[in-house]
Biopython code that builds the backbone (N, CA, C, O; Angstrom):
import numpy as np
from Bio.PDB.StructureBuilder import StructureBuilder

atoms = [
    (1, "MET", "N", (71.876, -128.904, -43.600)),
    (1, "MET", "CA", (73.247, -128.505, -43.358)),
    (1, "MET", "C", (74.114, -128.995, -44.521)),
    (1, "MET", "O", (73.811, -130.014, -45.142)),
    (2, "ASP", "N", (75.161, -128.285, -44.801)),
    (2, "ASP", "CA", (76.061, -128.604, -45.905)),
    (2, "ASP", "C", (76.772, -129.939, -45.671)),
    (2, "ASP", "O", (77.202, -130.240, -44.557)),
    (3, "GLN", "N", (76.887, -130.727, -46.730)),
    (3, "GLN", "CA", (77.518, -132.050, -46.630)),
    (3, "GLN", "C", (78.967, -131.953, -46.151)),
    (3, "GLN", "O", (79.427, -132.791, -45.375)),
    (4, "GLU", "N", (79.677, -130.935, -46.615)),
    (4, "GLU", "CA", (81.077, -130.765, -46.204)),
    (4, "GLU", "C", (81.180, -130.469, -44.709)),
    (4, "GLU", "O", (82.061, -130.992, -44.028)),
    (5, "VAL", "N", (80.285, -129.636, -44.207)),
    (5, "VAL", "CA", (80.285, -129.304, -42.774)),
    (5, "VAL", "C", (79.973, -130.549, -41.946)),
    (5, "VAL", "O", (80.604, -130.793, -40.918)),
    (6, "LEU", "N", (79.009, -131.323, -42.395)),
    (6, "LEU", "CA", (78.671, -132.561, -41.681)),
    (6, "LEU", "C", (79.848, -133.538, -41.668)),
    (6, "LEU", "O", (80.125, -134.175, -40.651)),
    (7, "GLN", "N", (80.534, -133.650, -42.799)),
    (7, "GLN", "CA", (81.665, -134.570, -42.853)),
    (7, "GLN", "C", (82.816, -134.080, -41.978)),
    (7, "GLN", "O", (83.548, -134.889, -41.409)),
    (8, "GLU", "N", (82.981, -132.758, -41.867)),
    (8, "GLU", "CA", (84.002, -132.223, -40.966)),
    (8, "GLU", "C", (83.682, -132.609, -39.520)),
    (8, "GLU", "O", (84.590, -132.893, -38.738)),
    (9, "GLN", "N", (82.408, -132.620, -39.167)),
    (9, "GLN", "CA", (82.009, -133.035, -37.826)),
    (9, "GLN", "C", (82.290, -134.530, -37.617)),
    (9, "GLN", "O", (82.717, -134.944, -36.540)),
    (10, "VAL", "N", (82.046, -135.326, -38.652)),
    (10, "VAL", "CA", (82.365, -136.757, -38.577)),
    (10, "VAL", "C", (83.863, -136.934, -38.357)),
    (10, "VAL", "O", (84.284, -137.782, -37.571)),
    (11, "LEU", "N", (84.657, -136.139, -39.047)),
    (11, "LEU", "CA", (86.111, -136.218, -38.922)),
    (11, "LEU", "C", (86.562, -135.871, -37.502)),
    (11, "LEU", "O", (87.430, -136.542, -36.945)),
    (12, "VAL", "N", (85.984, -134.840, -36.925)),
    (12, "VAL", "CA", (86.317, -134.453, -35.549)),
    (12, "VAL", "C", (86.008, -135.601, -34.591)),
    (12, "VAL", "O", (86.808, -135.916, -33.710)),
    (13, "GLN", "N", (84.854, -136.218, -34.766)),
    (13, "GLN", "CA", (84.475, -137.324, -33.893)),
    (13, "GLN", "C", (85.373, -138.549, -34.100)),
    (13, "GLN", "O", (85.681, -139.264, -33.146)),
    (14, "ALA", "N", (85.793, -138.787, -35.348)),
    (14, "ALA", "CA", (86.694, -139.918, -35.620)),
    (14, "ALA", "C", (88.055, -139.688, -34.967)),
    (14, "ALA", "O", (88.666, -140.631, -34.464)),
    (15, "ARG", "N", (88.533, -138.443, -34.969)),
    (15, "ARG", "CA", (89.803, -138.133, -34.291)),
    (15, "ARG", "C", (89.677, -138.349, -32.783)),
    (15, "ARG", "O", (90.577, -138.878, -32.131)),
    (16, "ARG", "N", (88.547, -137.928, -32.260)),
    (16, "ARG", "CA", (88.307, -138.098, -30.825)),
    (16, "ARG", "C", (88.246, -139.585, -30.463)),
    (16, "ARG", "O", (88.802, -140.006, -29.449)),
    (17, "ALA", "N", (87.578, -140.365, -31.289)),
    (17, "ALA", "CA", (87.463, -141.805, -31.033)),
    (17, "ALA", "C", (88.829, -142.475, -31.091)),
    (17, "ALA", "O", (89.119, -143.376, -30.303)),
    (18, "LEU", "N", (89.673, -142.032, -32.029)),
    (18, "LEU", "CA", (91.022, -142.589, -32.113)),
    (18, "LEU", "C", (91.816, -142.255, -30.854)),
    (18, "LEU", "O", (92.504, -143.116, -30.306)),
    (19, "GLY", "N", (91.725, -141.037, -30.405)),
    (19, "GLY", "CA", (92.426, -140.640, -29.184)),
    (19, "GLY", "C", (92.003, -141.483, -27.988)),
    (19, "GLY", "O", (92.834, -141.924, -27.194)),
    (20, "LEU", "N", (90.706, -141.698, -27.874)),
    (20, "LEU", "CA", (90.210, -142.520, -26.774)),
    (20, "LEU", "C", (90.667, -143.973, -26.905)),
    (20, "LEU", "O", (91.016, -144.613, -25.914)),
    (21, "ALA", "N", (90.662, -144.483, -28.128)),
    (21, "ALA", "CA", (91.114, -145.867, -28.342)),
    (21, "ALA", "C", (92.588, -146.020, -27.990)),
    (21, "ALA", "O", (92.996, -147.038, -27.431)),
    (22, "GLU", "N", (93.384, -145.010, -28.317)),
    (22, "GLU", "CA", (94.818, -145.064, -27.983)),
    (22, "GLU", "C", (95.032, -145.040, -26.473)),
    (22, "GLU", "O", (95.872, -145.773, -25.951)),
    (23, "VAL", "N", (94.274, -144.200, -25.773)),
    (23, "VAL", "CA", (94.383, -144.140, -24.312)),
    (23, "VAL", "C", (93.984, -145.481, -23.706)),
    (23, "VAL", "O", (94.677, -145.998, -22.830)),
    (24, "ARG", "N", (92.881, -146.040, -24.165)),
    (24, "ARG", "CA", (92.417, -147.338, -23.635)),
    (24, "ARG", "C", (93.454, -148.431, -23.907)),
    (24, "ARG", "O", (93.662, -149.312, -23.073)),
    (25, "TYR", "N", (94.103, -148.373, -25.072)),
    (25, "TYR", "CA", (95.124, -149.372, -25.409)),
    (25, "TYR", "C", (96.343, -149.228, -24.494)),
    (25, "TYR", "O", (96.860, -150.217, -23.974)),
    (26, "ARG", "N", (96.797, -147.981, -24.303)),
    (26, "ARG", "CA", (97.956, -147.743, -23.430)),
    (26, "ARG", "C", (97.691, -148.179, -21.994)),
    (26, "ARG", "O", (98.596, -148.653, -21.307)),
    (27, "GLU", "N", (96.465, -148.019, -21.548)),
    (27, "GLU", "CA", (96.103, -148.379, -20.174)),
    (27, "GLU", "C", (95.769, -149.868, -20.035)),
    (27, "GLU", "O", (95.515, -150.352, -18.932)),
    (28, "GLY", "N", (95.771, -150.581, -21.152)),
    (28, "GLY", "CA", (95.517, -152.015, -21.099)),
    (28, "GLY", "C", (94.054, -152.393, -21.067)),
    (28, "GLY", "O", (93.716, -153.555, -20.840)),
    (29, "ALA", "N", (93.179, -151.426, -21.292)),
    (29, "ALA", "CA", (91.745, -151.699, -21.241)),
    (29, "ALA", "C", (91.204, -152.226, -22.566)),
    (29, "ALA", "O", (90.089, -152.745, -22.626)),
    (30, "ASP", "N", (91.988, -152.092, -23.611)),
    (30, "ASP", "CA", (91.520, -152.523, -24.928)),
    (30, "ASP", "C", (92.696, -153.071, -25.721)),
    (30, "ASP", "O", (93.854, -152.857, -25.360)),
    (31, "ASP", "N", (92.396, -153.777, -26.798)),
    (31, "ASP", "CA", (93.464, -154.375, -27.603)),
    (31, "ASP", "C", (93.821, -153.474, -28.793)),
    (31, "ASP", "O", (93.168, -152.463, -29.054)),
    (32, "LEU", "N", (94.872, -153.875, -29.494)),
    (32, "LEU", "CA", (95.367, -153.100, -30.634)),
    (32, "LEU", "C", (94.344, -153.029, -31.757)),
    (32, "LEU", "O", (94.304, -152.046, -32.497)),
    (33, "LEU", "N", (93.531, -154.043, -31.890)),
    (33, "LEU", "CA", (92.523, -154.060, -32.946)),
    (33, "LEU", "C", (91.575, -152.867, -32.846)),
    (33, "LEU", "O", (91.136, -152.335, -33.866)),
    (34, "SER", "N", (91.263, -152.453, -31.643)),
    (34, "SER", "CA", (90.393, -151.279, -31.458)),
    (34, "SER", "C", (91.066, -150.013, -31.974)),
    (34, "SER", "O", (90.410, -149.164, -32.577)),
    (35, "VAL", "N", (92.360, -149.881, -31.742)),
    (35, "VAL", "CA", (93.109, -148.720, -32.240)),
    (35, "VAL", "C", (93.142, -148.748, -33.765)),
    (35, "VAL", "O", (92.913, -147.731, -34.418)),
    (36, "LEU", "N", (93.427, -149.907, -34.318)),
    (36, "LEU", "CA", (93.487, -150.025, -35.775)),
    (36, "LEU", "C", (92.135, -149.744, -36.417)),
    (36, "LEU", "O", (92.060, -149.123, -37.477)),
    (37, "ASP", "N", (91.086, -150.196, -35.780)),
    (37, "ASP", "CA", (89.737, -149.936, -36.285)),
    (37, "ASP", "C", (89.427, -148.437, -36.236)),
    (37, "ASP", "O", (88.841, -147.894, -37.173)),
    (38, "ALA", "N", (89.815, -147.776, -35.162)),
    (38, "ALA", "CA", (89.599, -146.327, -35.040)),
    (38, "ALA", "C", (90.421, -145.571, -36.080)),
    (38, "ALA", "O", (89.955, -144.572, -36.628)),
    (39, "GLN", "N", (91.650, -146.042, -36.359)),
    (39, "GLN", "CA", (92.471, -145.417, -37.404)),
    (39, "GLN", "C", (91.809, -145.556, -38.773)),
    (39, "GLN", "O", (91.763, -144.609, -39.558)),
    (40, "ARG", "N", (91.298, -146.754, -39.040)),
    (40, "ARG", "CA", (90.637, -146.995, -40.326)),
    (40, "ARG", "C", (89.428, -146.072, -40.481)),
    (40, "ARG", "O", (89.205, -145.504, -41.550)),
    (41, "THR", "N", (88.661, -145.930, -39.420)),
    (41, "THR", "CA", (87.492, -145.041, -39.450)),
    (41, "THR", "C", (87.923, -143.601, -39.715)),
    (41, "THR", "O", (87.292, -142.892, -40.500)),
    (42, "LEU", "N", (89.000, -143.172, -39.057)),
    (42, "LEU", "CA", (89.511, -141.819, -39.271)),
    (42, "LEU", "C", (89.959, -141.626, -40.710)),
    (42, "LEU", "O", (89.630, -140.615, -41.331)),
    (43, "PHE", "N", (90.704, -142.581, -41.247)),
    (43, "PHE", "CA", (91.187, -142.461, -42.624)),
    (43, "PHE", "C", (90.027, -142.441, -43.624)),
    (43, "PHE", "O", (90.081, -141.725, -44.624)),
    (44, "GLN", "N", (88.995, -143.214, -43.357)),
    (44, "GLN", "CA", (87.819, -143.198, -44.230)),
    (44, "GLN", "C", (87.124, -141.845, -44.178)),
    (44, "GLN", "O", (86.671, -141.334, -45.203)),
    (45, "ALA", "N", (87.038, -141.265, -42.985)),
    (45, "ALA", "CA", (86.412, -139.946, -42.833)),
    (45, "ALA", "C", (87.221, -138.876, -43.560)),
    (45, "ALA", "O", (86.655, -137.998, -44.212)),
    (46, "GLU", "N", (88.545, -138.953, -43.446)),
    (46, "GLU", "CA", (89.404, -137.996, -44.161)),
    (46, "GLU", "C", (89.253, -138.146, -45.665)),
    (46, "GLU", "O", (89.175, -137.155, -46.390)),
    (47, "ASP", "N", (89.211, -139.380, -46.128)),
    (47, "ASP", "CA", (89.050, -139.640, -47.557)),
    (47, "ASP", "C", (87.704, -139.115, -48.053)),
    (47, "ASP", "O", (87.627, -138.497, -49.114)),
    (48, "GLN", "N", (86.659, -139.360, -47.293)),
    (48, "GLN", "CA", (85.331, -138.892, -47.691)),
    (48, "GLN", "C", (85.282, -137.371, -47.754)),
    (48, "GLN", "O", (84.679, -136.809, -48.668)),
    (49, "LEU", "N", (85.907, -136.703, -46.797)),
    (49, "LEU", "CA", (85.945, -135.240, -46.818)),
    (49, "LEU", "C", (86.713, -134.747, -48.040)),
    (49, "LEU", "O", (86.304, -133.781, -48.685)),
    (50, "ALA", "N", (87.807, -135.399, -48.355)),
    (50, "ALA", "CA", (88.573, -135.019, -49.547)),
    (50, "ALA", "C", (87.740, -135.206, -50.815)),
    (50, "ALA", "O", (87.799, -134.378, -51.723)),
    (51, "GLN", "N", (86.971, -136.282, -50.880)),
    (51, "GLN", "CA", (86.115, -136.526, -52.046)),
    (51, "GLN", "C", (85.029, -135.462, -52.168)),
    (51, "GLN", "O", (84.722, -135.006, -53.269)),
    (52, "ILE", "N", (84.457, -135.072, -51.054)),
    (52, "ILE", "CA", (83.424, -134.027, -51.062)),
    (52, "ILE", "C", (84.016, -132.708, -51.543)),
    (52, "ILE", "O", (83.415, -132.008, -52.357)),
    (53, "ARG", "N", (85.194, -132.377, -51.035)),
    (53, "ARG", "CA", (85.846, -131.120, -51.455)),
    (53, "ARG", "C", (86.224, -131.168, -52.928)),
    (53, "ARG", "O", (86.077, -130.176, -53.641)),
    (54, "LEU", "N", (86.711, -132.318, -53.386)),
    (54, "LEU", "CA", (87.045, -132.467, -54.802)),
    (54, "LEU", "C", (85.814, -132.262, -55.668)),
    (54, "LEU", "O", (85.880, -131.573, -56.687)),
    (55, "SER", "N", (84.701, -132.847, -55.279)),
    (55, "SER", "CA", (83.458, -132.678, -56.040)),
    (55, "SER", "C", (83.038, -131.216, -56.102)),
    (55, "SER", "O", (82.606, -130.731, -57.148)),
    (56, "ARG", "N", (83.168, -130.515, -54.977)),
    (56, "ARG", "CA", (82.813, -129.093, -54.952)),
    (56, "ARG", "C", (83.715, -128.285, -55.874)),
    (56, "ARG", "O", (83.242, -127.423, -56.615)),
    (57, "LEU", "N", (85.007, -128.562, -55.828)),
    (57, "LEU", "CA", (85.941, -127.823, -56.671)),
    (57, "LEU", "C", (85.735, -128.133, -58.152)),
    (57, "LEU", "O", (85.814, -127.235, -58.990)),
    (58, "LEU", "N", (85.472, -129.395, -58.479)),
    (58, "LEU", "CA", (85.200, -129.751, -59.870)),
    (58, "LEU", "C", (83.928, -129.086, -60.375)),
    (58, "LEU", "O", (83.861, -128.667, -61.530)),
    (59, "ALA", "N", (82.926, -128.988, -59.519)),
    (59, "ALA", "CA", (81.691, -128.300, -59.894)),
    (59, "ALA", "C", (81.953, -126.815, -60.125)),
    (59, "ALA", "O", (81.377, -126.216, -61.033)),
    (60, "SER", "N", (82.818, -126.221, -59.309)),
    (60, "SER", "CA", (83.168, -124.804, -59.497)),
    (60, "SER", "C", (83.883, -124.584, -60.821)),
    (60, "SER", "O", (83.608, -123.616, -61.530)),
    (61, "VAL", "N", (84.794, -125.478, -61.149)),
    (61, "VAL", "CA", (85.515, -125.373, -62.424)),
    (61, "VAL", "C", (84.545, -125.548, -63.590)),
    (61, "VAL", "O", (84.614, -124.805, -64.569)),
    (62, "ALA", "N", (83.647, -126.519, -63.493)),
    (62, "ALA", "CA", (82.667, -126.739, -64.558)),
    (62, "ALA", "C", (81.781, -125.512, -64.745)),
    (62, "ALA", "O", (81.476, -125.128, -65.874)),
    (63, "LEU", "N", (81.372, -124.903, -63.647)),
    (63, "LEU", "CA", (80.557, -123.688, -63.733)),
    (63, "LEU", "C", (81.349, -122.565, -64.377)),
    (63, "LEU", "O", (80.834, -121.868, -65.253)),
    (64, "TRP", "N", (82.588, -122.380, -63.958)),
    (64, "TRP", "CA", (83.421, -121.322, -64.528)),
    (64, "TRP", "C", (83.591, -121.540, -66.035)),
    (64, "TRP", "O", (83.483, -120.600, -66.822)),
    (65, "LEU", "N", (83.853, -122.769, -66.418)),
    (65, "LEU", "CA", (84.029, -123.065, -67.845)),
    (65, "LEU", "C", (82.747, -122.804, -68.626)),
    (65, "LEU", "O", (82.790, -122.262, -69.730)),
    (66, "ALA", "N", (81.618, -123.185, -68.063)),
    (66, "ALA", "CA", (80.347, -122.966, -68.747)),
    (66, "ALA", "C", (80.065, -121.482, -68.917)),
    (66, "ALA", "O", (79.571, -121.058, -69.962)),
    (67, "LEU", "N", (80.375, -120.694, -67.902)),
    (67, "LEU", "CA", (80.112, -119.255, -67.979)),
    (67, "LEU", "C", (81.097, -118.524, -68.895)),
    (67, "LEU", "O", (80.771, -117.486, -69.471)),
    (68, "ASN", "N", (82.295, -119.073, -69.020)),
    (68, "ASN", "CA", (83.337, -118.368, -69.770)),
    (68, "ASN", "C", (83.693, -119.033, -71.087)),
    (68, "ASN", "O", (84.688, -118.663, -71.709)),
    (69, "ARG", "N", (82.908, -120.004, -71.526)),
    (69, "ARG", "CA", (83.224, -120.737, -72.755)),
    (69, "ARG", "C", (83.366, -119.806, -73.961)),
    (69, "ARG", "O", (84.323, -119.929, -74.726)),
    (70, "GLN", "N", (82.437, -118.891, -74.134)),
    (70, "GLN", "CA", (82.497, -118.004, -75.288)),
    (70, "GLN", "C", (83.713, -117.085, -75.198)),
    (70, "GLN", "O", (84.380, -116.835, -76.202)),
    (71, "PHE", "N", (83.998, -116.589, -74.013)),
    (71, "PHE", "CA", (85.168, -115.727, -73.843)),
    (71, "PHE", "C", (86.446, -116.483, -74.177)),
    (71, "PHE", "O", (87.338, -115.950, -74.838)),
    (72, "ILE", "N", (86.530, -117.728, -73.716)),
    (72, "ILE", "CA", (87.718, -118.544, -73.987)),
    (72, "ILE", "C", (87.863, -118.787, -75.488)),
    (72, "ILE", "O", (88.972, -118.732, -76.018)),
    (73, "GLN", "N", (86.764, -119.053, -76.169)),
    (73, "GLN", "CA", (86.821, -119.290, -77.605)),
    (73, "GLN", "C", (87.316, -118.050, -78.345)),
    (73, "GLN", "O", (88.028, -118.166, -79.342)),
    (74, "LEU", "N", (86.947, -116.881, -77.868)),
    (74, "LEU", "CA", (87.428, -115.648, -78.487)),
    (74, "LEU", "C", (88.917, -115.435, -78.244)),
    (74, "LEU", "O", (89.623, -114.887, -79.092)),
    (75, "MET", "N", (89.386, -115.871, -77.080)),
    (75, "MET", "CA", (90.792, -115.661, -76.739)),
    (75, "MET", "C", (91.718, -116.661, -77.428)),
    (75, "MET", "O", (92.897, -116.374, -77.637)),
    (76, "VAL", "N", (91.199, -117.815, -77.776)),
    (76, "VAL", "CA", (92.014, -118.840, -78.426)),
    (76, "VAL", "C", (91.859, -118.676, -79.917)),
    (76, "VAL", "O", (90.753, -118.753, -80.453)),
    (77, "SER", "N", (92.966, -118.451, -80.580)),
    (77, "SER", "CA", (92.903, -118.275, -82.025)),
    (77, "SER", "C", (93.730, -119.346, -82.711)),
    (77, "SER", "O", (94.693, -119.867, -82.148)),
    (78, "SER", "N", (93.344, -119.662, -83.918)),
    (78, "SER", "CA", (94.066, -120.678, -84.688)),
    (78, "SER", "C", (95.232, -120.026, -85.425)),
    (78, "SER", "O", (95.265, -118.803, -85.562)),
    (79, "PRO", "N", (96.189, -120.823, -85.902)),
    (79, "PRO", "CA", (97.294, -120.260, -86.683)),
    (79, "PRO", "C", (96.795, -119.528, -87.924)),
    (79, "PRO", "O", (97.414, -118.552, -88.348)),
    (80, "GLU", "N", (95.692, -119.978, -88.512)),
    (80, "GLU", "CA", (95.121, -119.309, -89.683)),
    (80, "GLU", "C", (94.674, -117.900, -89.310)),
    (80, "GLU", "O", (94.866, -116.958, -90.079)),
    (81, "ASP", "N", (94.079, -117.759, -88.134)),
    (81, "ASP", "CA", (93.667, -116.435, -87.668)),
    (81, "ASP", "C", (94.875, -115.521, -87.490)),
    (81, "ASP", "O", (94.817, -114.337, -87.824)),
    (82, "ASP", "N", (95.969, -116.069, -86.963)),
    (82, "ASP", "CA", (97.188, -115.274, -86.768)),
    (82, "ASP", "C", (97.754, -114.813, -88.102)),
    (82, "ASP", "O", (98.204, -113.673, -88.220)),
    (83, "ARG", "N", (97.738, -115.692, -89.121)),
    (83, "ARG", "CA", (98.259, -115.331, -90.440)),
    (83, "ARG", "C", (97.418, -114.223, -91.056)),
    (83, "ARG", "O", (97.955, -113.280, -91.636)),
    (84, "ILE", "N", (96.102, -114.337, -90.931)),
    (84, "ILE", "CA", (95.207, -113.310, -91.482)),
    (84, "ILE", "C", (95.423, -111.989, -90.752)),
    (84, "ILE", "O", (95.471, -110.934, -91.385)),
    (85, "ALA", "N", (95.552, -112.034, -89.461)),
    (85, "ALA", "CA", (95.754, -110.808, -88.689)),
    (85, "ALA", "C", (97.081, -110.159, -89.038)),
    (85, "ALA", "O", (97.169, -108.932, -89.093)),
    (86, "ALA", "N", (98.115, -110.954, -89.276)),
    (86, "ALA", "CA", (99.424, -110.401, -89.608)),
    (86, "ALA", "C", (99.409, -109.702, -90.960)),
    (86, "ALA", "O", (100.073, -108.679, -91.128)),
    (87, "THR", "N", (98.671, -110.229, -91.918)),
    (87, "THR", "CA", (98.648, -109.611, -93.247)),
    (87, "THR", "C", (97.730, -108.406, -93.288)),
    (87, "THR", "O", (97.997, -107.469, -94.040)),
    (88, "THR", "N", (96.668, -108.393, -92.517)),
    (88, "THR", "CA", (95.727, -107.275, -92.566)),
    (88, "THR", "C", (96.085, -106.168, -91.593)),
    (88, "THR", "O", (95.650, -105.030, -91.765)),
    (89, "CYS", "N", (96.869, -106.483, -90.577)),
    (89, "CYS", "CA", (97.171, -105.494, -89.544)),
    (89, "CYS", "C", (98.626, -105.028, -89.594)),
    (89, "CYS", "O", (99.050, -104.251, -88.738)),
    (90, "SER", "N", (99.387, -105.485, -90.571)),
    (90, "SER", "CA", (100.794, -105.095, -90.606)),
    (90, "SER", "C", (100.929, -103.643, -91.077)),
    (90, "SER", "O", (100.136, -103.177, -91.896)),
    (91, "PRO", "N", (101.926, -102.936, -90.563)),
    (91, "PRO", "CA", (102.105, -101.538, -90.974)),
    (91, "PRO", "C", (102.449, -101.463, -92.466)),
    (91, "PRO", "O", (103.180, -102.295, -93.002)),
    (92, "ARG", "N", (101.903, -100.448, -93.103)),
    (92, "ARG", "CA", (102.164, -100.254, -94.548)),
    (92, "ARG", "C", (103.219, -99.180, -94.722)),
    (92, "ARG", "O", (103.309, -98.222, -93.954)),
    (93, "ARG", "N", (103.993, -99.373, -95.736)),
    (93, "ARG", "CA", (105.048, -98.402, -96.045)),
    (93, "ARG", "C", (104.425, -97.230, -96.778)),
    (93, "ARG", "O", (103.658, -97.395, -97.726)),
    (94, "ILE", "N", (104.768, -96.067, -96.319)),
    (94, "ILE", "CA", (104.251, -94.859, -96.960)),
    (94, "ILE", "C", (105.232, -94.490, -98.082)),
    (94, "ILE", "O", (106.437, -94.396, -97.848)),
    (95, "PRO", "N", (104.718, -94.284, -99.289)),
    (95, "PRO", "CA", (105.628, -93.936, -100.405)),
    (95, "PRO", "C", (106.327, -92.611, -100.139)),
    (95, "PRO", "O", (105.780, -91.721, -99.490)),
    (96, "ASP", "N", (107.550, -92.498, -100.655)),
    (96, "ASP", "CA", (108.333, -91.261, -100.489)),
    (96, "ASP", "C", (107.844, -90.173, -101.398)),
    (96, "ASP", "O", (108.389, -89.069, -101.387)),
]
sb = StructureBuilder()
sb.init_structure("model")
sb.init_model(0)
sb.init_chain("A")
sb.init_seg("    ")
for serial, (resi, resn, name, xyz) in enumerate(atoms, 1):
    if name == "N":
        sb.init_residue(resn, " ", resi, " ")
    sb.init_atom(name, np.array(xyz, "f"), 0.0, 1.0, " ", f" {name:<3s}", serial, name[0])
structure = sb.get_structure()
């Protein structure tokens, strides 16, 4: 199974655990430390999911750059290229 999908499932479970910890705290069955611990777990799960998504997006950009490197090099021209193009491609005056 995909790592991102698995981490999304971890995130769902961390949210559920936080909800349960909050209910137990409100009802007096548990202390605040349990809520704080559940929050920390949730934040870690969110951070891990963000890191996984960032890695996927960076890999996509790297792939795009690798596939399009030659095209990009053709599209980027130096000032010297512009000067040469201006002198060779400029319209010529037709004698009267």
